[in-house]
TIMI-2910 file (N, C-alpha, C, CB; in pm, 1 decimal, decimal comma, always signed):
<rs>
+----------+----------+----------+----------+----------+----------+----------+----------+----------+----------+----------+----------+------+
!      n_x !      n_y !      n_z !     ca_x !     ca_y !     ca_z !      c_x !      c_y !      c_z !     cb_x !     cb_y !     cb_z ! resn !
+----------+----------+----------+----------+----------+----------+----------+----------+----------+----------+----------+----------+------+
!    +81,2 !   -119,7 !     +0,0 !     +0,0 !     +0,0 !     +0,0 !    +85,2 !   +125,6 !     +0,0 !    -92,2 !     +0,1 !   +118,8 !  Unk !
!   +203,5 !   +119,2 !    +58,6 !   +287,2 !   +238,1 !    +64,8 !   +338,3 !   +278,3 !    -73,1 !   +404,2 !   +214,8 !   +158,7 !  Unk !
!   +358,3 !   +181,0 !   -162,5 !   +403,8 !   +216,4 !   -297,0 !   +295,0 !   +290,7 !   -373,2 !   +446,0 !    +90,9 !   -374,3 !  Unk !
!   +167,6 !   +258,3 !   -344,1 !    +57,8 !   +330,7 !   -407,8 !    +53,8 !   +475,2 !   -362,2 !    -75,3 !   +263,0 !   -377,8 !  Unk !
!    +68,1 !   +497,9 !   -232,1 !    +64,9 !   +635,8 !   -181,9 !   +187,5 !   +713,7 !   -227,6 !    +56,4 !   +637,0 !    -28,7 !  Unk !
!   +297,9 !   +645,5 !   -249,9 !   +415,5 !   +714,0 !   -303,1 !   +397,7 !   +749,6 !   -450,6 !   +539,7 !   +627,2 !   -285,1 !  Unk !
!   +314,7 !   +675,0 !   -520,1 !   +292,2 !   +699,7 !   -663,1 !   +183,2 !   +803,4 !   -688,5 !   +255,6 !   +570,2 !   -732,8 !  Unk !
!   +103,3 !   +837,6 !   -586,9 !     -6,6 !   +931,4 !   -607,8 !    +36,0 !  +1066,5 !   -664,2 !    -77,7 !   +953,0 !   -479,3 !  Unk !
!   +141,8 !  +1128,8 !   -614,2 !   +181,1 !  +1256,8 !   -675,5 !   +210,2 !  +1244,8 !   -824,4 !   +303,1 !  +1312,3 !   -605,4 !  Unk !
!   +275,1 !  +1137,1 !   -865,0 !   +304,5 !  +1116,9 !  -1006,4 !   +176,5 !  +1093,0 !  -1086,5 !   +400,6 !   +999,1 !  -1024,1 !  Unk !
!    +85,3 !  +1017,6 !  -1029,0 !    -40,1 !   +989,2 !  -1099,0 !   -124,4 !  +1114,6 !  -1117,3 !   -119,9 !   +884,2 !  -1023,3 !  Unk !
!   -141,6 !  +1192,1 !  -1009,7 !   -222,0 !  +1314,2 !  -1019,6 !   -159,3 !  +1414,2 !  -1115,5 !   -238,9 !  +1378,1 !   -881,9 !  Unk !
!    -31,2 !  +1439,8 !  -1099,5 !    +35,2 !  +1537,1 !  -1185,6 !    +37,3 !  +1488,9 !  -1330,3 !   +177,9 !  +1563,5 !  -1136,6 !  Unk !
!    +61,7 !  +1361,8 !  -1350,8 !    +60,7 !  +1307,1 !  -1486,0 !    -76,4 !  +1313,3 !  -1550,6 !   +108,8 !  +1165,2 !  -1484,2 !  Unk !
!   -179,8 !  +1281,6 !  -1473,0 !   -315,8 !  +1286,4 !  -1526,3 !   -354,6 !  +1428,0 !  -1566,1 !   -415,0 !  +1232,0 !  -1423,8 !  Unk !
!   -334,2 !  +1523,7 !  -1475,0 !   -371,7 !  +1662,2 !  -1506,6 !   -284,7 !  +1719,5 !  -1618,3 !   -360,6 !  +1750,4 !  -1381,5 !  Unk !
!   -159,2 !  +1676,8 !  -1625,7 !    -73,6 !  +1718,9 !  -1736,4 !   -120,7 !  +1663,3 !  -1869,4 !    +69,0 !  +1676,2 !  -1711,1 !  Unk !
!   -165,5 !  +1538,4 !  -1869,2 !   -216,0 !  +1477,4 !  -1992,0 !   -345,0 !  +1544,2 !  -2038,1 !   -239,1 !  +1327,9 !  -1971,3 !  Unk !
!   -433,4 !  +1575,8 !  -1944,5 !   -557,5 !  +1645,6 !  -1979,3 !   -526,0 !  +1783,5 !  -2036,8 !   -649,7 !  +1658,7 !  -1855,5 !  Unk !
!   -434,4 !  +1853,7 !  -1973,6 !   -393,6 !  +1986,0 !  -2022,2 !   -334,7 !  +1975,8 !  -2162,5 !   -291,2 !  +2049,8 !  -1926,2 !  Unk !
!   -248,6 !  +1879,2 !  -2186,3 !   -188,0 !  +1862,2 !  -2318,7 !   -293,2 !  +1827,1 !  -2423,2 !    -80,0 !  +1753,5 !  -2314,5 !  Unk !
!   -390,4 !  +1743,6 !  -2387,4 !   -495,2 !  +1704,5 !  -2482,5 !   -582,2 !  +1824,3 !  -2521,2 !   -582,8 !  +1593,0 !  -2422,6 !  Unk !
!   -620,9 !  +1903,5 !  -2423,9 !   -704,3 !  +2021,3 !  -2452,5 !   -625,7 !  +2123,2 !  -2533,9 !   -755,3 !  +2085,8 !  -2321,2 !  Unk !
!   -500,2 !  +2145,7 !  -2498,3 !   -416,1 !  +2238,8 !  -2571,8 !   -395,5 !  +2192,5 !  -2716,0 !   -281,4 !  +2254,9 !  -2501,7 !  Unk !
!   -376,9 !  +2062,7 !  -2733,4 !   -361,0 !  +2006,1 !  -2868,0 !   -483,0 !  +2035,9 !  -2954,9 !   -338,0 !  +1854,3 !  -2860,1 !  Unk !
!   -603,4 !  +2008,8 !  -2903,6 !   -723,2 !  +2030,4 !  -2983,4 !   -753,0 !  +2178,5 !  -3003,1 !   -841,5 !  +1962,5 !  -2918,4 !  Unk !
!   -718,1 !  +2262,1 !  -2906,5 !   -737,8 !  +2405,8 !  -2922,3 !   -649,3 !  +2459,9 !  -3034,1 !   -708,2 !  +2479,2 !  -2790,5 !  Unk !
!   -523,9 !  +2422,4 !  -3034,1 !   -431,8 !  +2468,3 !  -3138,5 !   -473,1 !  +2413,0 !  -3274,4 !   -287,2 !  +2426,3 !  -3105,6 !  Unk !
!   -511,2 !  +2285,5 !  -3279,8 !   -556,8 !  +2228,5 !  -3407,2 !   -681,1 !  +2298,6 !  -3459,1 !   -584,8 !  +2079,6 !  -3391,7 !  Unk !
!   -774,2 !  +2331,9 !  -3368,7 !   -895,7 !  +2402,3 !  -3410,8 !   -862,9 !  +2542,1 !  -3461,9 !   -995,7 !  +2410,9 !  -3294,7 !  Unk !
!   -775,8 !  +2612,3 !  -3390,6 !   -736,5 !  +2745,8 !  -3436,6 !   -671,6 !  +2739,4 !  -3573,9 !   -640,7 !  +2811,0 !  -3336,4 !  Unk !
!   -581,8 !  +2644,5 !  -3595,6 !   -518,3 !  +2630,5 !  -3726,5 !   -618,8 !  +2592,1 !  -3834,4 !   -407,4 !  +2526,6 !  -3720,0 !  Unk !
!   -710,4 !  +2502,7 !  -3801,7 !   -811,6 !  +2460,6 !  -3899,0 !   -897,2 !  +2578,9 !  -3942,5 !   -900,6 !  +2349,8 !  -3839,9 !  Unk !
!   -949,3 !  +2655,3 !  -3847,6 !  -1036,2 !  +2766,8 !  -3883,0 !   -957,7 !  +2881,6 !  -3945,1 !  -1111,3 !  +2815,8 !  -3760,4 !  Unk !
!   -833,5 !  +2900,1 !  -3906,5 !   -750,5 !  +3003,6 !  -3967,4 !   -726,7 !  +2971,4 !  -4114,6 !   -616,0 !  +3017,1 !  -3892,5 !  Unk !
!   -696,6 !  +2844,0 !  -4143,9 !   -672,3 !  +2803,0 !  -4282,8 !   -799,2 !  +2809,5 !  -4367,6 !   -615,4 !  +2661,5 !  -4286,3 !  Unk !
!   -914,7 !  +2797,4 !  -4303,0 !  -1042,2 !  +2803,2 !  -4376,4 !  -1105,3 !  +2940,8 !  -4372,3 !  -1139,4 !  +2702,1 !  -4320,1 !  Unk !
!  -1030,0 !  +3043,0 !  -4340,1 !  -1081,8 !  +3180,0 !  -4340,4 !  -1181,4 !  +3207,1 !  -4229,7 !  -1145,9 !  +3209,7 !  -4471,8 !  Unk !
!  -1165,1 !  +3142,0 !  -4115,6 !  -1252,3 !  +3158,0 !  -3998,4 !  -1397,9 !  +3128,0 !  -4032,4 !  -1240,5 !  +3299,9 !  -3942,3 !  Unk !
!  -1417,5 !  +3027,5 !  -4118,4 !  -1551,8 !  +2980,5 !  -4153,4 !  -1594,5 !  +2877,0 !  -4049,3 !  -1555,5 !  +2919,6 !  -4298,9 !  Unk !
!  -1685,0 !  +2917,5 !  -3959,5 !  -1728,9 !  +2830,0 !  -3851,1 !  -1849,6 !  +2744,8 !  -3888,7 !  -1761,6 !  +2912,3 !  -3729,3 !  Unk !
!  -1878,4 !  +2732,9 !  -4018,1 !  -1991,7 !  +2648,9 !  -4057,9 !  -1956,8 !  +2500,4 !  -4051,2 !  -2037,2 !  +2685,1 !  -4199,3 !  Unk !
!  -1827,9 !  +2466,9 !  -4047,1 !  -1782,8 !  +2328,8 !  -4038,6 !  -1737,5 !  +2302,1 !  -3895,8 !  -1668,1 !  +2300,1 !  -4140,4 !  Unk !
!  -1787,5 !  +2193,5 !  -3838,7 !  -1747,6 !  +2156,8 !  -3702,9 !  -1617,9 !  +2077,7 !  -3709,3 !  -1859,0 !  +2074,6 !  -3631,5 !  Unk !
!  -1527,0 !  +2106,9 !  -3617,2 !  -1397,5 !  +2039,7 !  -3614,4 !  -1362,4 !  +2006,9 !  -3470,3 !  -1287,0 !  +2127,6 !  -3679,8 !  Unk !
!  -1302,5 !  +1892,3 !  -3449,2 !  -1257,1 !  +1853,6 !  -3316,6 !  -1361,0 !  +1773,8 !  -3240,8 !  -1219,8 !  +1975,1 !  -3237,6 !  Unk !
!  -1325,9 !  +1736,5 !  -3118,1 !  -1417,9 !  +1656,7 !  -3037,5 !  -1538,4 !  +1740,0 !  -2993,7 !  -1345,6 !  +1599,3 !  -2914,7 !  Unk !
!  -1652,8 !  +1676,7 !  -2973,1 !  -1770,9 !  +1751,9 !  -2931,0 !  -1755,3 !  +1803,3 !  -2787,5 !  -1896,6 !  +1664,2 !  -2942,5 !  Unk !
!  -1815,3 !  +1919,4 !  -2762,6 !  -1819,3 !  +1978,5 !  -2628,7 !  -1963,6 !  +2014,4 !  -2598,3 !  -1726,0 !  +2104,5 !  -2618,0 !  Unk !
!  -1999,1 !  +2010,2 !  -2470,4 !  -2135,3 !  +2043,0 !  -2432,0 !  -2136,3 !  +2113,2 !  -2297,6 !  -2222,1 !  +1917,1 !  -2427,2 !  Unk !
!  -2237,8 !  +2195,6 !  -2277,0 !  -2261,8 !  +2257,7 !  -2146,5 !  -2353,9 !  +2167,5 !  -2067,7 !  -2322,7 !  +2400,7 !  -2161,0 !  Unk !
!  -2339,5 !  +2162,3 !  -1940,2 !  -2432,9 !  +2090,3 !  -1855,2 !  -2392,1 !  +1946,9 !  -1828,0 !  -2567,6 !  +2091,8 !  -1916,7 !  Unk !
!  -2482,2 !  +1875,5 !  -1762,8 !  -2454,0 !  +1739,4 !  -1719,3 !  -2479,0 !  +1636,3 !  -1827,2 !  -2536,2 !  +1706,4 !  -1599,4 !  Unk !
!  -2581,0 !  +1656,7 !  -1906,9 !  -2618,4 !  +1557,9 !  -2006,5 !  -2562,5 !  +1597,4 !  -2141,9 !  -2770,6 !  +1542,4 !  -2013,4 !  Unk !
!  -2519,9 !  +1497,4 !  -2215,3 !  -2464,8 !  +1523,1 !  -2347,4 !  -2573,7 !  +1500,1 !  -2451,0 !  -2341,4 !  +1433,2 !  -2375,4 !  Unk !
!  -2645,8 !  +1605,2 !  -2480,4 !  -2751,6 !  +1599,8 !  -2579,6 !  -2717,4 !  +1697,2 !  -2690,9 !  -2889,8 !  +1632,6 !  -2516,8 !  Unk !
!  -2783,0 !  +1681,8 !  -2802,4 !  -2758,1 !  +1770,6 !  -2915,3 !  -2792,8 !  +1915,0 !  -2880,4 !  -2838,3 !  +1725,2 !  -3037,1 !  Unk !
!  -2891,5 !  +1935,0 !  -2795,6 !  -2931,0 !  +2071,4 !  -2760,4 !  -2826,4 !  +2140,0 !  -2673,3 !  -3065,2 !  +2070,2 !  -2688,6 !  Unk !
!  -2745,5 !  +2064,2 !  -2598,7 !  -2643,0 !  +2121,9 !  -2512,4 !  -2507,7 !  +2136,2 !  -2580,9 !  -2627,7 !  +2038,0 !  -2389,3 !  Unk !
!  -2492,8 !  +2079,4 !  -2699,2 !  -2363,6 !  +2079,6 !  -2766,3 !  -2327,8 !  +2219,7 !  -2814,5 !  -2364,2 !  +1981,6 !  -2883,7 !  Unk !
!  -2200,1 !  +2254,4 !  -2797,1 !  -2152,2 !  +2385,4 !  -2838,3 !  -2135,8 !  +2391,5 !  -2989,7 !  -2019,6 !  +2418,3 !  -2768,9 !  Unk !
!  -2166,8 !  +2506,9 !  -3045,4 !  -2142,7 !  +2529,2 !  -3187,5 !  -1993,3 !  +2552,4 !  -3207,5 !  -2226,2 !  +2650,2 !  -3241,3 !  Unk !
!  -1943,7 !  +2538,7 !  -3329,7 !  -1799,1 !  +2551,7 !  -3352,7 !  -1740,5 !  +2683,7 !  -3302,6 !  -1770,1 !  +2537,7 !  -3499,6 !  Unk !
!  -1809,6 !  +2793,9 !  -3325,6 !  -1756,8 !  +2923,6 !  -3280,3 !  -1752,3 !  +2931,0 !  -3128,1 !  -1842,3 !  +3038,9 !  -3335,8 !  Unk !
!  -1852,5 !  +2875,6 !  -3060,7 !  -1854,6 !  +2873,9 !  -2913,8 !  -1741,0 !  +2787,6 !  -2858,6 !  -1990,5 !  +2821,8 !  -2862,2 !  Unk !
!  -1711,4 !  +2676,7 !  -2926,5 !  -1602,6 !  +2591,0 !  -2880,8 !  -1469,1 !  +2665,0 !  -2885,3 !  -1595,5 !  +2463,9 !  -2966,1 !  Unk !
!  -1444,1 !  +2735,9 !  -2995,6 !  -1316,0 !  +2802,9 !  -3012,0 !  -1306,2 !  +2926,5 !  -2922,8 !  -1295,1 !  +2841,6 !  -3158,1 !  Unk !
!  -1413,4 !  +3001,0 !  -2909,9 !  -1408,9 !  +3127,4 !  -2835,1 !  -1430,7 !  +3110,5 !  -2685,0 !  -1512,4 !  +3221,8 !  -2889,3 !  Unk !
!  -1506,7 !  +3010,7 !  -2643,5 !  -1537,9 !  +2994,0 !  -2500,4 !  -1497,8 !  +2858,1 !  -2445,6 !  -1685,3 !  +3014,6 !  -2477,4 !  Unk !
!  -1532,6 !  +2751,0 !  -2515,0 !  -1514,4 !  +2616,0 !  -2462,1 !  -1369,7 !  +2579,4 !  -2435,7 !  -1572,8 !  +2517,3 !  -2556,3 !  Unk !
!  -1285,8 !  +2592,2 !  -2537,3 !  -1144,9 !  +2557,0 !  -2519,2 !  -1072,8 !  +2649,9 !  -2421,3 !  -1074,0 !  +2559,5 !  -2652,9 !  Unk !
!  -1091,5 !  +2782,5 !  -2429,8 !  -1024,0 !  +2867,9 !  -2331,3 !  -1063,9 !  +2838,7 !  -2186,8 !  -1052,7 !  +3012,0 !  -2361,9 !  Unk !
!  -1192,1 !  +2814,4 !  -2162,1 !  -1236,3 !  +2782,7 !  -2025,5 !  -1178,5 !  +2648,3 !  -1981,0 !  -1391,3 !  +2779,9 !  -2017,3 !  Unk !
!  -1182,3 !  +2549,5 !  -2069,9 !  -1125,4 !  +2418,9 !  -2036,6 !   -974,8 !  +2429,8 !  -2012,3 !  -1154,0 !  +2317,6 !  -2149,1 !  Unk !
!   -906,1 !  +2514,0 !  -2088,8 !   -762,7 !  +2534,7 !  -2067,0 !   -735,7 !  +2599,9 !  -1932,1 !   -703,7 !  +2620,5 !  -2178,9 !  Unk !
!   -815,1 !  +2699,9 !  -1896,7 !   -797,2 !  +2764,7 !  -1766,9 !   -817,0 !  +2667,2 !  -1651,7 !   -893,7 !  +2881,1 !  -1752,8 !  Unk !
!   -922,0 !  +2588,0 !  -1659,1 !   -951,1 !  +2492,9 !  -1551,5 !   -842,6 !  +2385,9 !  -1543,0 !  -1088,5 !  +2427,2 !  -1573,3 !  Unk !
!   -802,8 !  +2330,1 !  -1657,3 !   -701,2 !  +2224,3 !  -1654,1 !   -564,5 !  +2279,7 !  -1613,7 !   -691,4 !  +2155,5 !  -1791,2 !  Unk !
!   -531,6 !  +2402,2 !  -1653,6 !   -406,0 !  +2463,3 !  -1610,6 !   -406,5 !  +2487,6 !  -1460,8 !   -381,6 !  +2594,6 !  -1685,2 !  Unk !
!   -519,2 !  +2531,7 !  -1407,3 !   -530,9 !  +2552,9 !  -1263,4 !   -512,7 !  +2421,4 !  -1187,1 !   -667,1 !  +2615,6 !  -1229,6 !  Unk !
!   -579,3 !  +2315,4 !  -1231,8 !   -567,4 !  +2186,4 !  -1164,5 !   -425,8 !  +2130,7 !  -1174,7 !   -666,8 !  +2087,1 !  -1223,4 !  Unk !
!   -362,3 !  +2145,6 !  -1289,2 !   -224,6 !  +2101,2 !  -1304,4 !   -131,7 !  +2182,9 !  -1214,4 !   -180,5 !  +2112,3 !  -1451,2 !  Unk !
!   -152,0 !  +2313,5 !  -1210,5 !    -70,1 !  +2398,5 !  -1124,2 !    -86,5 !  +2366,8 !   -977,3 !   -103,5 !  +2542,4 !  -1147,6 !  Unk !
!   -210,3 !  +2340,5 !   -935,9 !   -235,0 !  +2304,0 !   -796,0 !   -166,2 !  +2171,6 !   -762,9 !   -387,1 !  +2293,9 !   -768,1 !  Unk !
!   -174,7 !  +2073,3 !   -853,4 !   -110,3 !  +1944,3 !   -824,5 !    +41,3 !  +1959,5 !   -819,5 !   -149,3 !  +1839,2 !   -930,6 !  Unk !
!    +98,1 !  +2041,4 !   -907,0 !   +243,1 !  +2064,6 !   -901,3 !   +280,3 !  +2136,4 !   -773,0 !   +290,4 !  +2146,2 !  -1023,0 !  Unk !
!   +203,6 !  +2235,7 !   -736,1 !   +232,8 !  +2311,3 !   -614,1 !   +220,3 !  +2223,6 !   -488,9 !   +138,6 !  +2431,9 !   -603,0 !  Unk !
!   +114,4 !  +2144,7 !   -481,8 !    +93,2 !  +2061,5 !   -363,8 !   +196,4 !  +1950,8 !   -349,8 !    -44,0 !  +2001,3 !   -368,1 !  Unk !
!   +228,5 !  +1886,1 !   -461,4 !   +315,9 !  +1769,5 !   -454,2 !   +463,9 !  +1801,1 !   -473,3 !   +273,9 !  +1670,2 !   -556,5 !  Unk !
!   +494,8 !  +1906,4 !   -546,9 !   +634,7 !  +1929,9 !   -583,3 !   +686,9 !  +2066,3 !   -536,5 !   +650,5 !  +1918,8 !   -733,3 !  Unk !
!   +603,4 !  +2149,5 !   -482,8 !   +643,8 !  +2284,9 !   -450,1 !   +689,3 !  +2307,0 !   -308,5 !   +534,7 !  +2374,4 !   -477,2 !  Unk !
!   +757,0 !  +2213,7 !   -249,7 !   +801,9 !  +2227,4 !   -110,8 !   +920,6 !  +2316,6 !   -100,2 !   +834,6 !  +2093,6 !    -51,6 !  Unk !
+----------+----------+----------+----------+----------+----------+----------+----------+----------+----------+----------+----------+------+
</rs>
């Protein structure tokens, strides 16, 4: 059991780092995609995003909302969680 508790800092920091990298990857890819297409948001690109608890078509974000609000908010939250895990586990 002690090896598990010793691995927790690595697991938490690695998980939040992976989430941050994944969101950053799709944000940059979306920006490049829409930039190359003349900022035409009529085509949806990237993984689906939704507001709320249930994933229904009515809650799904439109492409412009994903690029302007969804990805930046997700980046802020994941950066905060990654920073907190680094500070708590490695910032002594």
